[in-house]
N, C-alpha and C positions, 0 to 999 in steps of 0.2 A: 724185521721186515726183509724179504728176500730181495736179492740183487736185481731181479727182473722188475719188481714193483718200484724200484728207485729209478729205473731208466725211463726217460720221457717216451710216451706212446705216440707222439705225433711230431714229425720233423717239418718245420716251416722254413721255407727260404723266401725272403723278401728281395725281389730283383728290381733294381732301379738304375738310374744313370742318365747320361746325356742321350738325347734323341738322335738316333742314327748310329749309336755306339754298339748296337747288337742285341737289345733286349729280346726282340722277337725271335732271333736265332737261338738265343739261350733258353728261352721258354720252350721252344719246339724241341730242342735237344733233351731237355729235362723231361718233357712229355714222352718222348721216344724211350727214355730210360725208365718209364713206369711212374713218374711223378704226375700228380694232379696239377695241372698248369692253368692259372686263370690270369688274364691280362687286364689292366686298367681298372683294378678293383679298389674302391674306396677303403683305406685302411680302418676308418671309423666303424665299418660294418664287419670287421674281421671276427668279432666275438659271435655274431650271428651266423657267419659262415662256418665257424668251428663247431658250432652246436648242431649243424646239419649232419645227419648220419650219411656215411658212404652209400653210393648207389648200389642196388642189388641186395640190400639187407646185410651187407658185410659188416662185421664187428670191428675188423682191423682197419686202420687208416693208412692209405698210401702217403708217402711224403708229399707235401703241397708246396708248389712254387707260385708265388703271387707277384705279378708285375705291376708297377705303378711308375708314373712319371709326372712331369709338369702339366700334362694334359688331363690327368685324372681329376675327377670332381673332388673338391675339398682339399686339394693339394696344399699343404703347409708344412714345410720341413720340421719346424719346431714342434708342432703337434704330433707329427708322424713319429719323431724320435721318442717323445714322451709315451706314445702308444706302444712303441716297440720295447721300451723299458718295462712297461707294465706286463706285456706278454711274456718278457724274459724272466719275470718273477714267478710264473706259473711252473709247477713241478711236472705237469703233464705235457709241456711242450719244449721243444728245443728249437730256438729261433736264431736264424742266421740272416744277415743282411749282406747282399752282393750289390756292389756299385760297379757299373760298366763305364769306363772313362775312355776318352779318345782325344787326340790332339785336334785343335781347332782347324788347322789347314786340311787335315784328312776329312774331317766332317764337312767342310765346305766342298771338297772334292765330291764326296758322296751326295751332297745335295744337288750340286750341279749335274752329276751323273744321272740322278733320278728325276731331276726337275721338280722336286718337291720344294714347297716353300717352308722355311722354319717357322713354327707357330708364334714365336716370340719376336720375329724380325719385322712383322707387319709389312710395310711396303719398302723396307730397307734391305741392304745386303744381308746374306745368311750369316755373316760374321757378327753382325750386331745381335742377332737373336741368339747365337751361340755363346757369346760373352755374357749376355743377360742371364742365360740359363745356367751357365757354370757358376755365376755368382750366387743364384738362387739355391743351387744344389750343393754348395760347398759344405754346409753343415752335415748333410747326409753322407758326403763323401768321407768327411773325417769320422763320422760315427760307424761306418760300415765295417763289418768284420773282414771282408774279402773285397779288394779292389783289383779289377782286371782292366788293363789298358788294351784296347783293340786297335791301336793305331797301325800296327804292322800286321794285323790279322786278316786273313780271309774268313769267310763264313765257316769253312771247314776247320780252320785253326781254332776259332772260337768254340766250335762244337767239341773238338778234342780237348781243349782246355776245361770245359764244362764237365765233360765226362771224367777227366782225370781228377778234378776237384771234388766232385759231388757223387760219383758213382759208389755203390756199395763195393765191398771187398770182392765179391763174386759177380763178374759181368753177366748180363743177360745173354744167354747162348743164342747164336745165330741159327735160324731155321734154315736147314739145307734141304733142297729138293733136287732129286736126280730124276731125269726123265729120258725116254728114248722116243724117237720119231722117224718119219720117212721124209726125205727131201722131196720126193715126188708128190707128197701130200702137203707140202708147204712147211715153211720154217716156223718154229714156236715163237710167239711174239714177245715173251718176257724172260728170255734166257740171258744170264749174265755171262756164261761161258758155253760155247758150243764146240763140241769135237766131232769131226767127220770121220766115220768109220768106213768109208767106201774104199780105202786103200787095201782092206782085207778081203780075202777070197770069199766070194759070195755063196752061201749055202743054198740060195734059191735054185741054183742051176744043178744041183745034185739030186738025182732021183732018190726018194725016200726022206730027204731033208726039207723039200719044198713046202709040205704041209705042216711042218713042225714050226717051232719058234725058238728064239734064244734062251728060252727057259728049259728047253729039253736038252738032256745030257748029250744026245748024239750030235746036236748042233754045236754045243759047247766044245766038245772034243774036236770037231772039224776045224772050229775057229782057232782053237789052241794050237793046232798043228801048222798054222800059217807062221812062217818064220818071223813075220813082222809083229806078231801079236805080243810076245813076252815083253819086249823092249818098250813098245808103245804103252802097254798097260802100266808098266813100272814107272815110266816117265810121267804119265798123266796122273797116277796115284800120288807120286812124290810131289808134283806141282800143286795139286789140291791140298795136300797135307800142309804145304807152305802157305797157300793163299788163304784157306778158310780161316785160320786163327788171326791172320792179318785183317781180314774183313771184319771179324768179330771185334778186334781191338779198334777198328775205325768206326764201330757202332752200326754196322750194316745189319739190319734185322733179318733179311732173307737173301740167300744165295741160291740161284737156280742154275743148275748144271745140266746141259742137254747133250745127249749122244745121238748122232743121226746116221742112218744109212739110206739106201735107196728106197726101200719099202717100208722100213720101220719095224720089221718083224724078226730079224735074225741077228745080225752084227751089232746093231745099236742096242738091242735088248740085252744080249749077253754082256757087252762091255759095261752097260749101266749096272747090271746086276753085280758084276765082279767089282766094280769100283764101290758100289754101295756096301758091299761086304767088307772091303778093305777099310772103308771109313768107319764102319761099326767096330772093327777090330782096334781102330785108333781112338775109340771113344766118342764118336759122333753118332747122331741118330737121324740119319737122312730118311726123307719120305720119298717113295718110289712111284713113279707115273710112267705108264707105257701107253703113249697116245695111240699107236696104230697096231697094237698087238693083235686085236681082233679083226683087223682088216684082211680081206682075202687075198691070197697070193695072185699076182698078175704079172705075166711076162712082159706086157707092154710097159708097165711102170718100172720094171727092173732094167729096161734097156737092153742093149746088145750083150750077149754072153761073151765073157772074157775067156780067151783060150790060153 
């Protein structure tokens, strides 16, 4: 038998824990990582779920994260543990149980902050419901393969912990989009980083360059001769080479980088193209968008000519 046939074909992560400890955040993070995430799913129906083929006719199965807690229909820790044991005996599955814990005082603070009533507290203080839930969940906590305490965690801290614990060895690459635009035609609405190129000499006021764009060699040569260009380009390039890998490590799926000038046809286009080329040389694959490249040149939009 080959080694590939011995490896489990389906990765299952069962996510449970105290209400308010971060199950929703954990499942959303796993979903962003490419897992199929399902919340409040009755474990007794898991066989039926696993028999369902992936959407789109795919033969391969994405890793699956299944959340459940004391609110889930048919919740009974002893029966759930028995069901997990049975699943663990299957050679086609790799089953892991994650338990999210949190100190009672912190959970009380979270309930007070959100003004939600604990489901087990009825008309009493949240601490009563939290204590009852902790006692009910104790067998699952002891059984769990991984226990994460979120007492000192923000939502972002928990997301990072989930990524570190359950990510594949190769992280999902961040999608980088580089765009150019004209400030006179409005700011782009969804940019993470915006660089203003209006400090550079404006080719619009040079006869012969006005009808051209930043993709034309003559415009590029004119911008390169500006004494500020080389240093500005190098600093922006180095900043992006520092930031993009860190965005990726933080799990940011998209990074939108915009370069603006007055009309969006010359300086911003050229700088965007040059930065995109530098990022490709560094191993990234940015997407290029030039919002105002096809706009007609207009003196009124460019403002007063600088002498």
